[in-house]
C-alpha positions as CSV (number, residue, x, y, z in Angstrom):
1,X,-20.1,26.7,-20.0
2,X,-22.6,23.6,-21.1
3,X,-21.5,20.1,-20.2
4,X,-21.6,17.6,-23.2
5,X,-23.9,14.4,-22.9
6,X,-22.1,11.3,-21.0
7,X,-20.9,8.6,-23.2
8,X,-23.6,5.7,-22.9
9,X,-20.6,3.2,-22.8
10,X,-19.0,4.8,-19.7
11,X,-19.5,3.1,-16.6
12,X,-18.2,3.7,-12.8
13,X,-14.8,1.5,-12.1
14,X,-14.8,0.6,-8.4
15,X,-11.8,2.2,-6.9
16,X,-9.9,-1.2,-5.8
17,X,-9.8,-1.7,-9.6
18,X,-8.4,1.9,-10.5
19,X,-4.8,1.2,-10.4
20,X,-5.6,-1.1,-13.8
21,X,-6.5,2.0,-15.6
22,X,-3.0,3.2,-15.9
23,X,-0.7,0.1,-14.7
24,X,0.1,-0.8,-18.4
25,X,1.7,2.3,-18.9
26,X,-0.8,4.4,-21.3
27,X,0.0,8.0,-22.2
28,X,-2.5,10.1,-20.3
29,X,-4.2,13.4,-20.3
30,X,-3.8,15.8,-17.2
31,X,-6.9,18.1,-16.7
32,X,-6.9,20.6,-13.8
33,X,-9.0,23.9,-13.0
34,X,-9.5,26.6,-10.8
35,X,-11.4,29.8,-10.3
36,X,-12.7,29.7,-13.8
37,X,-9.6,28.6,-15.6
38,X,-8.6,25.3,-17.1
39,X,-5.9,23.2,-18.9
40,X,-5.1,20.0,-20.2
41,X,-1.9,18.7,-21.1
42,X,-0.4,15.1,-22.0
43,X,1.9,13.0,-19.7
44,X,3.8,10.0,-20.8
45,X,4.5,9.2,-17.2
46,X,2.3,7.8,-14.6
47,X,1.8,4.7,-12.6
48,X,-0.2,3.4,-9.6
49,X,1.7,3.4,-6.5
50,X,-0.9,2.3,-3.7
51,X,-4.1,-0.3,-3.7
52,X,-5.8,1.0,-0.8
53,X,-6.8,3.7,-0.9
54,X,-5.8,3.7,-4.9
55,X,-3.1,6.2,-5.5
56,X,-1.0,7.1,-8.5
57,X,2.1,9.2,-9.6
58,X,2.3,11.4,-12.6
59,X,5.4,13.4,-13.4
60,X,4.3,16.9,-14.5
61,X,6.9,19.5,-15.0
62,X,7.2,22.2,-12.2
63,X,6.7,25.2,-14.8
64,X,3.4,24.0,-16.1
65,X,0.3,26.0,-16.0
66,X,-1.5,22.6,-15.1
67,X,0.8,22.3,-12.2
68,X,-0.2,25.6,-10.8
69,X,-4.2,24.8,-11.2
70,X,-3.7,21.6,-9.1
71,X,-1.7,23.0,-6.6
72,X,-4.3,25.9,-6.3
73,X,-7.5,23.6,-6.6
74,X,-6.2,20.6,-4.9
75,X,-7.2,18.2,-7.6
76,X,-6.6,16.9,-11.2
77,X,-8.2,14.3,-13.7
78,X,-6.2,11.7,-15.3
79,X,-7.6,10.5,-18.7
80,X,-6.6,7.7,-20.9
81,X,-7.3,8.5,-24.6
82,X,-7.9,6.1,-26.9
83,X,-6.1,5.9,-30.5
84,X,-8.5,7.9,-32.2
85,X,-7.4,11.1,-30.3
86,X,-3.9,10.5,-31.1
87,X,-3.6,13.8,-33.1
88,X,-5.1,15.7,-30.1
89,X,-3.1,14.2,-27.5
90,X,-0.1,15.2,-29.1
91,X,-1.1,18.7,-29.9
92,X,-2.2,19.6,-26.0
93,X,1.0,18.0,-25.0
94,X,3.0,20.2,-27.0
95,X,2.0,23.9,-26.1
96,X,1.3,25.6,-23.0
97,X,-2.3,26.7,-22.2
98,X,-1.3,29.3,-20.0
99,X,-2.6,32.2,-22.7
100,X,-5.3,30.2,-24.3
101,X,-7.8,27.6,-23.1
102,X,-7.0,24.4,-25.1
103,X,-10.4,23.0,-24.8
104,X,-11.8,25.9,-26.7
105,X,-8.9,26.1,-29.0
106,X,-9.0,22.3,-29.9
107,X,-13.1,22.2,-29.6
108,X,-12.3,19.7,-26.7
109,X,-15.9,18.8,-24.9
110,X,-15.4,17.8,-21.2
111,X,-17.8,16.6,-18.5
112,X,-17.1,17.6,-14.5
113,X,-15.8,14.7,-12.4
114,X,-18.2,13.6,-9.7
115,X,-16.3,14.4,-6.7
116,X,-14.2,17.4,-7.3
117,X,-15.4,18.5,-10.6
118,X,-12.1,18.3,-12.6
119,X,-12.5,18.2,-16.4
120,X,-13.0,14.7,-17.7
121,X,-13.2,13.3,-21.3
122,X,-15.4,10.4,-22.2
123,X,-15.6,10.5,-26.0
124,X,-12.7,8.8,-27.9
125,X,-11.3,8.0,-24.3
126,X,-11.0,4.5,-22.7
127,X,-11.1,5.6,-19.1
128,X,-10.3,8.5,-16.6
129,X,-9.6,9.1,-12.8
130,X,-10.3,11.9,-10.5
131,X,-7.9,12.6,-8.1
132,X,-7.3,14.5,-4.9
133,X,-3.7,16.1,-4.8
134,X,-1.5,14.2,-2.0
135,X,1.2,17.3,-0.9
136,X,4.3,16.1,-0.8
137,X,6.5,19.1,0.2
138,X,9.9,17.8,0.2
139,X,9.5,15.7,-2.9
140,X,7.8,18.7,-4.9
141,X,10.5,21.0,-4.6
142,X,13.0,18.6,-5.9
143,X,11.4,16.5,-8.3
144,X,8.3,16.7,-11.0
145,X,6.6,13.9,-9.7
146,X,3.1,14.4,-8.4
147,X,1.0,12.0,-6.5
148,X,-2.7,11.7,-6.0
149,X,-5.7,9.7,-4.4
150,X,-8.1,8.4,-6.8
151,X,-11.6,9.6,-5.6
152,X,-13.7,8.4,-8.6
153,X,-13.1,6.5,-11.7
154,X,-14.9,5.2,-14.8
155,X,-14.1,3.4,-18.1
156,X,-15.8,2.5,-21.7
157,X,-17.2,-0.6,-20.9
158,X,-16.5,-1.8,-24.5
159,X,-12.6,-1.9,-23.5
160,X,-12.6,-2.2,-19.6
161,X,-15.2,-4.1,-17.8
162,X,-15.3,-6.2,-14.8
163,X,-12.0,-4.8,-13.7
164,X,-10.2,-5.9,-16.9
165,X,-9.0,-4.5,-20.1
166,X,-10.0,-6.5,-23.4
167,X,-8.7,-5.1,-26.5
168,X,-10.0,-6.3,-29.6
169,X,-10.2,-5.5,-33.5
170,X,-14.0,-4.1,-32.7
171,X,-13.0,-1.4,-30.3
172,X,-9.5,-0.4,-31.9
173,X,-10.3,3.4,-31.5
174,X,-9.9,2.8,-28.0
175,X,-6.8,1.0,-27.6
176,X,-4.8,3.1,-25.4
177,X,-1.7,4.9,-26.5
178,X,2.0,4.7,-25.5
179,X,4.5,7.6,-26.5
180,X,7.8,7.0,-28.1
181,X,8.7,10.7,-28.5
182,X,8.8,13.2,-31.3
183,X,5.2,12.4,-32.0
184,X,5.7,8.9,-32.6
185,X,3.1,6.5,-30.7
186,X,2.8,2.7,-30.2
187,X,-0.9,1.9,-29.9
188,X,-1.5,-1.3,-27.5
189,X,-3.3,-4.2,-29.1
190,X,-2.3,-7.9,-29.9
191,X,-4.1,-8.9,-26.9
192,X,-2.7,-12.7,-26.1
193,X,-3.7,-14.9,-23.1
194,X,-1.1,-17.0,-21.2
195,X,-1.3,-20.5,-20.5
196,X,-1.0,-22.1,-17.3
197,X,2.4,-24.3,-17.1
198,X,2.5,-27.7,-16.1
199,X,5.0,-28.1,-13.1
200,X,8.1,-30.4,-13.8
201,X,7.6,-33.4,-11.7
202,X,11.4,-34.7,-10.7
């Protein structure tokens, strides 16, 4: 399978900044691959849980094909799609990839993460994280929450640079998605800057 050319706008993200890629709660795409098979799905619930080493949690139903691939391979990708990929995000989150390759079905071009070789997307996306699965035997049998340690991360420098997001009208296609249910999304934007308050002296 040929690899697409990397986006010229993507830059590596220092691991101590990796948690900032998802701490504002965007909808993410979860990718996994094992033994020549791969899948990609959408997940609305993910969050950072540790800074050093950077660790994340993501909710993946126990019955999904993606979960089977993760447990078999020991890794997964967490991709932050931009607003331009809203329809694709909804599509891959609405069907199983057990019987067909969603990458082929939807013409998704994926590269390979630098550490684990997990599928990662750059074109139309704001960022990605490659994660090593952290086995939590007791919680995995009872809950759908999965944990991973971030081993590599990268982001489009037009919207995330020097450890910070910067949402502007010029990068609107990369603004992150936030799922409300039933295929409805809110697109991040309207960035405002807080002002320092002057303490009241009594």
